[in-house]
mmJSON file of the N, C-alpha and C atoms, coordinates in Angstrom:
{"data_MODEL":{"atom_site":{
"group_PDB":["ATOM","ATOM","ATOM","ATOM","ATOM","ATOM","ATOM","ATOM","ATOM","ATOM","ATOM","ATOM","ATOM","ATOM","ATOM","ATOM","ATOM","ATOM","ATOM","ATOM","ATOM","ATOM","ATOM","ATOM","ATOM","ATOM","ATOM","ATOM","ATOM","ATOM","ATOM","ATOM","ATOM","ATOM","ATOM","ATOM","ATOM","ATOM","ATOM","ATOM","ATOM","ATOM","ATOM","ATOM","ATOM","ATOM","ATOM","ATOM","ATOM","ATOM","ATOM","ATOM","ATOM","ATOM","ATOM","ATOM","ATOM","ATOM","ATOM","ATOM","ATOM","ATOM","ATOM","ATOM","ATOM","ATOM","ATOM","ATOM","ATOM","ATOM","ATOM","ATOM","ATOM","ATOM","ATOM","ATOM","ATOM","ATOM","ATOM","ATOM","ATOM","ATOM","ATOM","ATOM","ATOM","ATOM","ATOM","ATOM","ATOM","ATOM","ATOM","ATOM","ATOM","ATOM","ATOM","ATOM","ATOM","ATOM","ATOM","ATOM","ATOM","ATOM","ATOM","ATOM","ATOM","ATOM","ATOM","ATOM","ATOM","ATOM","ATOM","ATOM","ATOM","ATOM","ATOM","ATOM","ATOM","ATOM","ATOM","ATOM","ATOM","ATOM","ATOM","ATOM","ATOM","ATOM","ATOM","ATOM","ATOM","ATOM","ATOM","ATOM","ATOM","ATOM","ATOM","ATOM","ATOM","ATOM","ATOM","ATOM","ATOM","ATOM","ATOM","ATOM","ATOM","ATOM","ATOM","ATOM","ATOM","ATOM","ATOM","ATOM","ATOM","ATOM","ATOM","ATOM","ATOM","ATOM","ATOM","ATOM","ATOM","ATOM","ATOM","ATOM","ATOM","ATOM","ATOM","ATOM","ATOM","ATOM","ATOM","ATOM","ATOM","ATOM","ATOM","ATOM","ATOM","ATOM","ATOM","ATOM"],
"id":[1,2,3,4,5,6,7,8,9,10,11,12,13,14,15,16,17,18,19,20,21,22,23,24,25,26,27,28,29,30,31,32,33,34,35,36,37,38,39,40,41,42,43,44,45,46,47,48,49,50,51,52,53,54,55,56,57,58,59,60,61,62,63,64,65,66,67,68,69,70,71,72,73,74,75,76,77,78,79,80,81,82,83,84,85,86,87,88,89,90,91,92,93,94,95,96,97,98,99,100,101,102,103,104,105,106,107,108,109,110,111,112,113,114,115,116,117,118,119,120,121,122,123,124,125,126,127,128,129,130,131,132,133,134,135,136,137,138,139,140,141,142,143,144,145,146,147,148,149,150,151,152,153,154,155,156,157,158,159,160,161,162,163,164,165,166,167,168,169,170,171,172,173,174,175,176,177,178,179,180],
"type_symbol":["N","C","C","N","C","C","N","C","C","N","C","C","N","C","C","N","C","C","N","C","C","N","C","C","N","C","C","N","C","C","N","C","C","N","C","C","N","C","C","N","C","C","N","C","C","N","C","C","N","C","C","N","C","C","N","C","C","N","C","C","N","C","C","N","C","C","N","C","C","N","C","C","N","C","C","N","C","C","N","C","C","N","C","C","N","C","C","N","C","C","N","C","C","N","C","C","N","C","C","N","C","C","N","C","C","N","C","C","N","C","C","N","C","C","N","C","C","N","C","C","N","C","C","N","C","C","N","C","C","N","C","C","N","C","C","N","C","C","N","C","C","N","C","C","N","C","C","N","C","C","N","C","C","N","C","C","N","C","C","N","C","C","N","C","C","N","C","C","N","C","C","N","C","C","N","C","C","N","C","C"],
"label_atom_id":["N","CA","C","N","CA","C","N","CA","C","N","CA","C","N","CA","C","N","CA","C","N","CA","C","N","CA","C","N","CA","C","N","CA","C","N","CA","C","N","CA","C","N","CA","C","N","CA","C","N","CA","C","N","CA","C","N","CA","C","N","CA","C","N","CA","C","N","CA","C","N","CA","C","N","CA","C","N","CA","C","N","CA","C","N","CA","C","N","CA","C","N","CA","C","N","CA","C","N","CA","C","N","CA","C","N","CA","C","N","CA","C","N","CA","C","N","CA","C","N","CA","C","N","CA","C","N","CA","C","N","CA","C","N","CA","C","N","CA","C","N","CA","C","N","CA","C","N","CA","C","N","CA","C","N","CA","C","N","CA","C","N","CA","C","N","CA","C","N","CA","C","N","CA","C","N","CA","C","N","CA","C","N","CA","C","N","CA","C","N","CA","C","N","CA","C","N","CA","C","N","CA","C","N","CA","C","N","CA","C"],
"label_alt_id":[null,null,null,null,null,null,null,null,null,null,null,null,null,null,null,null,null,null,null,null,null,null,null,null,null,null,null,null,null,null,null,null,null,null,null,null,null,null,null,null,null,null,null,null,null,null,null,null,null,null,null,null,null,null,null,null,null,null,null,null,null,null,null,null,null,null,null,null,null,null,null,null,null,null,null,null,null,null,null,null,null,null,null,null,null,null,null,null,null,null,null,null,null,null,null,null,null,null,null,null,null,null,null,null,null,null,null,null,null,null,null,null,null,null,null,null,null,null,null,null,null,null,null,null,null,null,null,null,null,null,null,null,null,null,null,null,null,null,null,null,null,null,null,null,null,null,null,null,null,null,null,null,null,null,null,null,null,null,null,null,null,null,null,null,null,null,null,null,null,null,null,null,null,null,null,null,null,null,null,null],
"label_comp_id":["MET","MET","MET","GLU","GLU","GLU","SER","SER","SER","CYS","CYS","CYS","THR","THR","THR","ASN","ASN","ASN","ARG","ARG","ARG","ALA","ALA","ALA","GLN","GLN","GLN","ALA","ALA","ALA","CYS","CYS","CYS","PRO","PRO","PRO","ASP","ASP","ASP","CYS","CYS","CYS","GLY","GLY","GLY","TRP","TRP","TRP","PRO","PRO","PRO","GLU","GLU","GLU","SER","SER","SER","GLU","GLU","GLU","ILE","ILE","ILE","TYR","TYR","TYR","GLN","GLN","GLN","VAL","VAL","VAL","VAL","VAL","VAL","SER","SER","SER","ARG","ARG","ARG","HIS","HIS","HIS","PRO","PRO","PRO","THR","THR","THR","SER","SER","SER","THR","THR","THR","GLY","GLY","GLY","MET","MET","MET","VAL","VAL","VAL","VAL","VAL","VAL","TYR","TYR","TYR","THR","THR","THR","ARG","ARG","ARG","CYS","CYS","CYS","ALA","ALA","ALA","CYS","CYS","CYS","GLY","GLY","GLY","ARG","ARG","ARG","LEU","LEU","LEU","GLN","GLN","GLN","VAL","VAL","VAL","ARG","ARG","ARG","SER","SER","SER","LEU","LEU","LEU","SER","SER","SER","LEU","LEU","LEU","PRO","PRO","PRO","GLY","GLY","GLY","GLY","GLY","GLY","PRO","PRO","PRO","GLY","GLY","GLY","THR","THR","THR","GLN","GLN","GLN","ARG","ARG","ARG"],
"label_asym_id":["A","A","A","A","A","A","A","A","A","A","A","A","A","A","A","A","A","A","A","A","A","A","A","A","A","A","A","A","A","A","A","A","A","A","A","A","A","A","A","A","A","A","A","A","A","A","A","A","A","A","A","A","A","A","A","A","A","A","A","A","A","A","A","A","A","A","A","A","A","A","A","A","A","A","A","A","A","A","A","A","A","A","A","A","A","A","A","A","A","A","A","A","A","A","A","A","A","A","A","A","A","A","A","A","A","A","A","A","A","A","A","A","A","A","A","A","A","A","A","A","A","A","A","A","A","A","A","A","A","A","A","A","A","A","A","A","A","A","A","A","A","A","A","A","A","A","A","A","A","A","A","A","A","A","A","A","A","A","A","A","A","A","A","A","A","A","A","A","A","A","A","A","A","A","A","A","A","A","A","A"],
"label_entity_id":["1","1","1","1","1","1","1","1","1","1","1","1","1","1","1","1","1","1","1","1","1","1","1","1","1","1","1","1","1","1","1","1","1","1","1","1","1","1","1","1","1","1","1","1","1","1","1","1","1","1","1","1","1","1","1","1","1","1","1","1","1","1","1","1","1","1","1","1","1","1","1","1","1","1","1","1","1","1","1","1","1","1","1","1","1","1","1","1","1","1","1","1","1","1","1","1","1","1","1","1","1","1","1","1","1","1","1","1","1","1","1","1","1","1","1","1","1","1","1","1","1","1","1","1","1","1","1","1","1","1","1","1","1","1","1","1","1","1","1","1","1","1","1","1","1","1","1","1","1","1","1","1","1","1","1","1","1","1","1","1","1","1","1","1","1","1","1","1","1","1","1","1","1","1","1","1","1","1","1","1"],
"label_seq_id":[1,1,1,2,2,2,3,3,3,4,4,4,5,5,5,6,6,6,7,7,7,8,8,8,9,9,9,10,10,10,11,11,11,12,12,12,13,13,13,14,14,14,15,15,15,16,16,16,17,17,17,18,18,18,19,19,19,20,20,20,21,21,21,22,22,22,23,23,23,24,24,24,25,25,25,26,26,26,27,27,27,28,28,28,29,29,29,30,30,30,31,31,31,32,32,32,33,33,33,34,34,34,35,35,35,36,36,36,37,37,37,38,38,38,39,39,39,40,40,40,41,41,41,42,42,42,43,43,43,44,44,44,45,45,45,46,46,46,47,47,47,48,48,48,49,49,49,50,50,50,51,51,51,52,52,52,53,53,53,54,54,54,55,55,55,56,56,56,57,57,57,58,58,58,59,59,59,60,60,60],
"pdbx_PDB_ins_code":[null,null,null,null,null,null,null,null,null,null,null,null,null,null,null,null,null,null,null,null,null,null,null,null,null,null,null,null,null,null,null,null,null,null,null,null,null,null,null,null,null,null,null,null,null,null,null,null,null,null,null,null,null,null,null,null,null,null,null,null,null,null,null,null,null,null,null,null,null,null,null,null,null,null,null,null,null,null,null,null,null,null,null,null,null,null,null,null,null,null,null,null,null,null,null,null,null,null,null,null,null,null,null,null,null,null,null,null,null,null,null,null,null,null,null,null,null,null,null,null,null,null,null,null,null,null,null,null,null,null,null,null,null,null,null,null,null,null,null,null,null,null,null,null,null,null,null,null,null,null,null,null,null,null,null,null,null,null,null,null,null,null,null,null,null,null,null,null,null,null,null,null,null,null,null,null,null,null,null,null],
"Cartn_x":[-19.16,-18.357,-17.506,-17.327,-16.612,-15.355,-14.254,-12.983,-12.869,-12.092,-11.88,-11.191,-10.374,-9.668,-10.621,-11.781,-12.769,-13.96,-13.749,-14.836,-15.437,-16.731,-17.461,-17.912,-18.572,-19.053,-20.361,-21.043,-22.327,-22.462,-23.318,-23.573,-24.11,-23.544,-24.04,-25.43,-25.863,-27.18,-28.303,-28.059,-29.165,-28.863,-27.583,-27.237,-26.928,-26.907,-26.599,-25.181,-24.979,-23.649,-22.637,-21.525,-20.524,-19.885,-19.91,-19.339,-20.197,-21.453,-22.358,-22.475,-21.625,-21.629,-22.92,-23.655,-24.931,-24.705,-23.823,-23.559,-22.138,-21.397,-20.085,-20.318,-19.911,-20.101,-18.962,-17.709,-16.568,-15.341,-14.372,-13.094,-11.984,-10.899,-9.79,-8.47,-7.586,-6.277,-5.424,-4.642,-3.697,-2.327,-1.319,0.027,0.142,-0.781,-0.728,-1.823,-2.685,-3.777,-4.952,-6.061,-7.272,-8.138,-8.795,-9.79,-11.143,-12.075,-13.403,-14.431,-15.286,-16.389,-17.625,-18.245,-19.433,-20.577,-21.787,-22.975,-23.731,-24.165,-24.954,-26.407,-27.207,-28.625,-29.373,-28.917,-29.585,-29.08,-28.029,-27.499,-26.192,-25.737,-24.492,-23.312,-22.426,-21.255,-20.085,-19.333,-18.156,-16.973,-15.775,-14.541,-13.748,-13.363,-12.598,-11.256,-10.181,-8.842,-8.393,-8.112,-7.727,-6.278,-5.492,-4.118,-4.142,-3.472,-3.444,-2.124,-2.154,-0.918,0.067,1.332,2.358,2.57,1.814,1.964,3.139,3.385,4.485,4.368,5.488,5.509,5.3,5.056,4.86,6.135,6.63,7.84,7.476,8.286,8.042,8.995],
"Cartn_y":[0.864,0.043,0.96,0.596,1.437,0.731,1.446,0.882,0.903,-0.021,-0.078,1.172,1.812,2.998,4.173,4.144,5.218,4.78,3.797,3.164,4.104,4.099,4.855,3.878,4.356,3.496,2.807,3.329,2.757,2.946,2.14,2.245,3.639,4.308,5.642,5.62,4.462,4.371,4.082,3.114,2.698,2.817,3.057,3.214,1.915,0.77,-0.523,-0.452,-0.885,-0.831,-1.67,-1.074,-1.758,-2.932,-2.889,-3.983,-5.253,-5.12,-6.261,-6.641,-7.57,-7.986,-8.745,-8.294,-8.915,-10.178,-10.107,-11.263,-11.182,-12.285,-12.381,-12.921,-12.16,-12.548,-13.468,-13.071,-13.918,-13.489,-14.42,-14.183,-14.609,-13.821,-14.142,-13.872,-14.867,-14.641,-13.726,-12.894,-12.015,-12.198,-11.541,-11.666,-11.017,-10.126,-9.445,-9.866,-10.772,-11.195,-11.715,-10.969,-11.432,-10.238,-10.362,-9.391,-10.061,-9.381,-9.926,-8.971,-9.509,-8.733,-9.029,-7.988,-8.155,-7.323,-7.688,-6.963,-6.481,-5.246,-4.635,-5.122,-4.875,-5.259,-4.586,-3.411,-2.701,-3.141,-3.976,-4.469,-3.835,-2.827,-2.144,-3.098,-3.163,-4.022,-3.265,-3.927,-3.335,-4.277,-3.704,-4.468,-4.208,-5.275,-5.162,-5.843,-5.16,-5.722,-6.074,-7.359,-7.823,-8.282,-7.792,-8.257,-9.43,-10.506,-11.697,-11.783,-12.252,-12.415,-13.318,-12.939,-13.725,-13.332,-12.35,-11.888,-10.93,-10.385,-9.436,-8.258,-7.856,-6.73,-7.139,-8.411,-8.904,-9.572,-9.128,-9.74,-10.884,-11.921,-13.086,-13.115],
"Cartn_z":[21.786,22.653,23.532,24.768,25.71,26.183,26.218,26.653,28.165,28.72,30.169,30.688,29.851,30.31,30.492,29.855,29.984,30.832,31.653,32.404,33.455,33.527,34.549,35.626,36.664,37.732,37.364,36.367,35.937,34.432,33.837,32.403,32.083,31.089,30.74,30.108,29.616,28.985,29.979,30.902,31.778,33.277,33.633,35.033,35.767,35.057,35.679,36.267,37.509,38.131,37.339,37.016,36.21,36.946,38.253,39.044,38.964,38.538,38.404,36.927,36.495,35.092,34.805,33.814,33.457,32.638,31.628,30.777,30.247,30.319,29.682,28.281,27.281,25.888,25.445,25.757,25.414,26.207,26.297,26.968,26.015,25.988,25.098,25.816,25.906,26.524,25.649,26.309,25.623,26.268,25.727,26.283,27.66,28.012,29.305,30.266,29.858,30.734,29.939,29.987,29.31,28.905,27.765,27.329,27.496,28.162,28.405,27.807,26.943,26.378,27.221,27.755,28.587,28.028,28.422,27.986,29.212,29.179,30.242,30.117,31.124,31.105,29.956,29.537,28.437,27.066,27.045,25.784,25.355,26.058,25.712,25.879,24.875,24.909,25.527,26.411,27.036,26.858,26.774,26.68,27.946,28.629,29.869,29.668,30.041,29.952,31.361,31.594,32.916,32.908,33.856,34.026,34.983,34.607,35.44,36.192,37.445,38.21,37.472,37.519,36.85,35.403,34.934,33.56,33.447,32.263,32.067,33.031,33.566,34.504,35.95,36.201,37.562,38.034,39.183,39.732,40.643,40.63,41.486,42.641],
"occupancy":[1.0,1.0,1.0,1.0,1.0,1.0,1.0,1.0,1.0,1.0,1.0,1.0,1.0,1.0,1.0,1.0,1.0,1.0,1.0,1.0,1.0,1.0,1.0,1.0,1.0,1.0,1.0,1.0,1.0,1.0,1.0,1.0,1.0,1.0,1.0,1.0,1.0,1.0,1.0,1.0,1.0,1.0,1.0,1.0,1.0,1.0,1.0,1.0,1.0,1.0,1.0,1.0,1.0,1.0,1.0,1.0,1.0,1.0,1.0,1.0,1.0,1.0,1.0,1.0,1.0,1.0,1.0,1.0,1.0,1.0,1.0,1.0,1.0,1.0,1.0,1.0,1.0,1.0,1.0,1.0,1.0,1.0,1.0,1.0,1.0,1.0,1.0,1.0,1.0,1.0,1.0,1.0,1.0,1.0,1.0,1.0,1.0,1.0,1.0,1.0,1.0,1.0,1.0,1.0,1.0,1.0,1.0,1.0,1.0,1.0,1.0,1.0,1.0,1.0,1.0,1.0,1.0,1.0,1.0,1.0,1.0,1.0,1.0,1.0,1.0,1.0,1.0,1.0,1.0,1.0,1.0,1.0,1.0,1.0,1.0,1.0,1.0,1.0,1.0,1.0,1.0,1.0,1.0,1.0,1.0,1.0,1.0,1.0,1.0,1.0,1.0,1.0,1.0,1.0,1.0,1.0,1.0,1.0,1.0,1.0,1.0,1.0,1.0,1.0,1.0,1.0,1.0,1.0,1.0,1.0,1.0,1.0,1.0,1.0,1.0,1.0,1.0,1.0,1.0,1.0],
"B_iso_or_equiv":[0.0,0.0,0.0,0.0,0.0,0.0,0.0,0.0,0.0,0.0,0.0,0.0,0.0,0.0,0.0,0.0,0.0,0.0,0.0,0.0,0.0,0.0,0.0,0.0,0.0,0.0,0.0,0.0,0.0,0.0,0.0,0.0,0.0,0.0,0.0,0.0,0.0,0.0,0.0,0.0,0.0,0.0,0.0,0.0,0.0,0.0,0.0,0.0,0.0,0.0,0.0,0.0,0.0,0.0,0.0,0.0,0.0,0.0,0.0,0.0,0.0,0.0,0.0,0.0,0.0,0.0,0.0,0.0,0.0,0.0,0.0,0.0,0.0,0.0,0.0,0.0,0.0,0.0,0.0,0.0,0.0,0.0,0.0,0.0,0.0,0.0,0.0,0.0,0.0,0.0,0.0,0.0,0.0,0.0,0.0,0.0,0.0,0.0,0.0,0.0,0.0,0.0,0.0,0.0,0.0,0.0,0.0,0.0,0.0,0.0,0.0,0.0,0.0,0.0,0.0,0.0,0.0,0.0,0.0,0.0,0.0,0.0,0.0,0.0,0.0,0.0,0.0,0.0,0.0,0.0,0.0,0.0,0.0,0.0,0.0,0.0,0.0,0.0,0.0,0.0,0.0,0.0,0.0,0.0,0.0,0.0,0.0,0.0,0.0,0.0,0.0,0.0,0.0,0.0,0.0,0.0,0.0,0.0,0.0,0.0,0.0,0.0,0.0,0.0,0.0,0.0,0.0,0.0,0.0,0.0,0.0,0.0,0.0,0.0,0.0,0.0,0.0,0.0,0.0,0.0],
"pdbx_formal_charge":[null,null,null,null,null,null,null,null,null,null,null,null,null,null,null,null,null,null,null,null,null,null,null,null,null,null,null,null,null,null,null,null,null,null,null,null,null,null,null,null,null,null,null,null,null,null,null,null,null,null,null,null,null,null,null,null,null,null,null,null,null,null,null,null,null,null,null,null,null,null,null,null,null,null,null,null,null,null,null,null,null,null,null,null,null,null,null,null,null,null,null,null,null,null,null,null,null,null,null,null,null,null,null,null,null,null,null,null,null,null,null,null,null,null,null,null,null,null,null,null,null,null,null,null,null,null,null,null,null,null,null,null,null,null,null,null,null,null,null,null,null,null,null,null,null,null,null,null,null,null,null,null,null,null,null,null,null,null,null,null,null,null,null,null,null,null,null,null,null,null,null,null,null,null,null,null,null,null,null,null],
"auth_seq_id":[1,1,1,2,2,2,3,3,3,4,4,4,5,5,5,6,6,6,7,7,7,8,8,8,9,9,9,10,10,10,11,11,11,12,12,12,13,13,13,14,14,14,15,15,15,16,16,16,17,17,17,18,18,18,19,19,19,20,20,20,21,21,21,22,22,22,23,23,23,24,24,24,25,25,25,26,26,26,27,27,27,28,28,28,29,29,29,30,30,30,31,31,31,32,32,32,33,33,33,34,34,34,35,35,35,36,36,36,37,37,37,38,38,38,39,39,39,40,40,40,41,41,41,42,42,42,43,43,43,44,44,44,45,45,45,46,46,46,47,47,47,48,48,48,49,49,49,50,50,50,51,51,51,52,52,52,53,53,53,54,54,54,55,55,55,56,56,56,57,57,57,58,58,58,59,59,59,60,60,60],
"auth_comp_id":["MET","MET","MET","GLU","GLU","GLU","SER","SER","SER","CYS","CYS","CYS","THR","THR","THR","ASN","ASN","ASN","ARG","ARG","ARG","ALA","ALA","ALA","GLN","GLN","GLN","ALA","ALA","ALA","CYS","CYS","CYS","PRO","PRO","PRO","ASP","ASP","ASP","CYS","CYS","CYS","GLY","GLY","GLY","TRP","TRP","TRP","PRO","PRO","PRO","GLU","GLU","GLU","SER","SER","SER","GLU","GLU","GLU","ILE","ILE","ILE","TYR","TYR","TYR","GLN","GLN","GLN","VAL","VAL","VAL","VAL","VAL","VAL","SER","SER","SER","ARG","ARG","ARG","HIS","HIS","HIS","PRO","PRO","PRO","THR","THR","THR","SER","SER","SER","THR","THR","THR","GLY","GLY","GLY","MET","MET","MET","VAL","VAL","VAL","VAL","VAL","VAL","TYR","TYR","TYR","THR","THR","THR","ARG","ARG","ARG","CYS","CYS","CYS","ALA","ALA","ALA","CYS","CYS","CYS","GLY","GLY","GLY","ARG","ARG","ARG","LEU","LEU","LEU","GLN","GLN","GLN","VAL","VAL","VAL","ARG","ARG","ARG","SER","SER","SER","LEU","LEU","LEU","SER","SER","SER","LEU","LEU","LEU","PRO","PRO","PRO","GLY","GLY","GLY","GLY","GLY","GLY","PRO","PRO","PRO","GLY","GLY","GLY","THR","THR","THR","GLN","GLN","GLN","ARG","ARG","ARG"],
"auth_asym_id":["A","A","A","A","A","A","A","A","A","A","A","A","A","A","A","A","A","A","A","A","A","A","A","A","A","A","A","A","A","A","A","A","A","A","A","A","A","A","A","A","A","A","A","A","A","A","A","A","A","A","A","A","A","A","A","A","A","A","A","A","A","A","A","A","A","A","A","A","A","A","A","A","A","A","A","A","A","A","A","A","A","A","A","A","A","A","A","A","A","A","A","A","A","A","A","A","A","A","A","A","A","A","A","A","A","A","A","A","A","A","A","A","A","A","A","A","A","A","A","A","A","A","A","A","A","A","A","A","A","A","A","A","A","A","A","A","A","A","A","A","A","A","A","A","A","A","A","A","A","A","A","A","A","A","A","A","A","A","A","A","A","A","A","A","A","A","A","A","A","A","A","A","A","A","A","A","A","A","A","A"],
"auth_atom_id":["N","CA","C","N","CA","C","N","CA","C","N","CA","C","N","CA","C","N","CA","C","N","CA","C","N","CA","C","N","CA","C","N","CA","C","N","CA","C","N","CA","C","N","CA","C","N","CA","C","N","CA","C","N","CA","C","N","CA","C","N","CA","C","N","CA","C","N","CA","C","N","CA","C","N","CA","C","N","CA","C","N","CA","C","N","CA","C","N","CA","C","N","CA","C","N","CA","C","N","CA","C","N","CA","C","N","CA","C","N","CA","C","N","CA","C","N","CA","C","N","CA","C","N","CA","C","N","CA","C","N","CA","C","N","CA","C","N","CA","C","N","CA","C","N","CA","C","N","CA","C","N","CA","C","N","CA","C","N","CA","C","N","CA","C","N","CA","C","N","CA","C","N","CA","C","N","CA","C","N","CA","C","N","CA","C","N","CA","C","N","CA","C","N","CA","C","N","CA","C","N","CA","C","N","CA","C","N","CA","C"],
"pdbx_PDB_model_num":[1,1,1,1,1,1,1,1,1,1,1,1,1,1,1,1,1,1,1,1,1,1,1,1,1,1,1,1,1,1,1,1,1,1,1,1,1,1,1,1,1,1,1,1,1,1,1,1,1,1,1,1,1,1,1,1,1,1,1,1,1,1,1,1,1,1,1,1,1,1,1,1,1,1,1,1,1,1,1,1,1,1,1,1,1,1,1,1,1,1,1,1,1,1,1,1,1,1,1,1,1,1,1,1,1,1,1,1,1,1,1,1,1,1,1,1,1,1,1,1,1,1,1,1,1,1,1,1,1,1,1,1,1,1,1,1,1,1,1,1,1,1,1,1,1,1,1,1,1,1,1,1,1,1,1,1,1,1,1,1,1,1,1,1,1,1,1,1,1,1,1,1,1,1,1,1,1,1,1,1]
}}}
């Protein structure tokens, strides 16, 4: 499994562009936004941490 902080531009196994999500496995809300588990075309699982507008650290 690969963390978002160590994210490359393409899958290290098959070269699939990381910007093109092949499959969303699951989404889970967190206190700072959302964690999204995605799967590459080759089957590699990735974890993406997304900050949502209006979350902690965002000024209005």
